[in-house]
C-alpha positions, 0 to 999 in steps of 0.5 A: 500500500505504501508503494502505491501511495507514493506512486499515485496519490490524492491527499489535500488535507492541510497540515493541522499546525500550519492552518492553526497558525494561519487562523490564529494570526488572521482570525478575521480572514475566513469571515472576510472572504465569506462576506465578500461575494467576489472571493473564495477559498482554495486549499490543499496539500502535496504529500510529496513536497510536504507542503500545504497552502491556504489561498484566497482567489478572486475568480481564477486570480490568486490574490493571497496565499499562505504557503507552509514552511518548516517554521511557519508560512510565507505570504504570497500571491500571483505576480500580477497582484503583488505589484498593485498591493498596498505597501506592507500588505504581504508582511501583515495583511489586515482587513482594512488593507485587504479592502484597499487591495480589492479596490485596486484589483477591481480597477486594474484593466489587466486583471479583468480577464480573471473575473469580470470585464466590460465584455461580460462575466468570465469563467472565474466569475462562475467558478466563485459563484458556484464554489461559494454556493456549494461550500459555505452557502449550502442548503439542506435541499442540496444533494451535494457539496463541493469538496475541492477545486482544481484537483489533480492526481499526484504522481511520484514523478513525470515518468510515473505519470506518463506510464500510469495514464497510458491506458487511459490515453489509449482508450481516449484516442480510440474513442476519438477515432471512433467519433470521427468515423461516426460524426457527420459534422465538422470536428476540430483537427486537434482534439486532446486525449489528456487533460489537467485539473478537475474544475470541481470535485463534489461529494453527495451525502451518501459518499458518491463523487461528482466530477464537474467541469465548468465551461463558459464563453466557448461553445466549441469546448462545451460541445466537446466537454464529454471527452475531457470529463471522460478522461477525469472519470477514468483517472478517478476510477483508476485512483479509487481502485489502486489507492485504498486510502483515498476514501479516508483522505477525502473524508479527512479533508472535508471534515477539516474544511467543515471545522474551519467553516469553509464548508457548511454542513446544513442542519439535518445533514451528516457527512458519510464515513467513507466514499461509496465508490460511485462516480457521477459526471457533469458539465456546467455552462455559466450561460447558454445564449452562445450555444448554437443548435449545431454546438448542442447537437455536437454535444449530444452526439459526443456525450453519447459516445463518451459519457451517456450518463453525464449531466449538463447544468447551468446556474442561477444568479446565486450559483444554484445549479439547474438542468441545462435547457439546451443540453438536457438529455430530453433535447438530445433524444 
C-alpha cells in the first residue's frame, strides 16, 4: 500500500499546525472572504513536497496565499497582484488593507480577464459563484457539496505519470477515432486525449463523487466537454481502485474544511464515513445564449459516445445549479 501511495496519490488535507497558525494570526480572514461575494477559498496539500497552502482567489486570480514552511508560512500571491498591493500588505495583511487591495484589483484593466470585464462575466466569475454556493452557502435541499477545486492526481514523478495514464490515453484516442468515423459534422483537427485539473470535485451525502467541469464563453469546448470529463472519470476510477486510502483522505479533508467553516454542513445533514465508490459526471455552462443548435447537437452526439450518463447544468444568479435547457438529455433524444 505504501508503494502505491507514493506512486499515485490524492491527499489535500492541510497540515493541522500550519492552518492553526494561519487562523490564529488572521482570525478575521475566513469571515472576510465569506462576506465578500467576489472571493473564495482554495486549499490543499502535496504529500510529496510536504507542503500545504491556504489561498484566497478572486475568480481564477490568486490574490493571497499562505504557503507552509518548516517554521511557519510565507505570504504570497500571483505576480500580477503583488505589484498593485498596498505597501506592507504581504508582511501583515489586515482587513482594512485587504479592502484597499480589492479596490485596486477591481480597477486594474489587466486583471479583468480573471473575473469580470466590460465584455461580460468570465469563467472565474462562475467558478466563485458556484464554489461559494456549494461550500459555505449550502442548503439542506442540496444533494451535494463541493469538496475541492482544481484537483489533480499526484504522481511520484513525470515518468510515473506518463506510464500510469497510458491506458487511459489509449482508450481516449480510440474513442476519438471512433467519433470521427461516426460524426457527420465538422470536428476540430486537434482534439486532446489528456487533460489537467478537475474544475470541481463534489461529494453527495451518501459518499458518491461528482466530477464537474465548468465551461463558459466557448461553445466549441462545451460541445466537446464529454471527452475531457471522460478522461477525469477514468483517472478517478483508476485512483479509487489502486489507492485504498483515498476514501479516508477525502473524508479527512472535508471534515477539516467543515471545522474551519469553509464548508457548511446544513442542519439535518451528516457527512458519510467513507466514499461509496460511485462516480457521477457533469458539465456546467455559466450561460447558454452562445450555444448554437449545431454546438448542442455536437454535444449530444459526443456525450453519447463518451459519457451517456453525464449531466449538463447551468446556474442561477446565486450559483444554484439547474438542468441545462439546451443540453438536457430530453433535447438530445
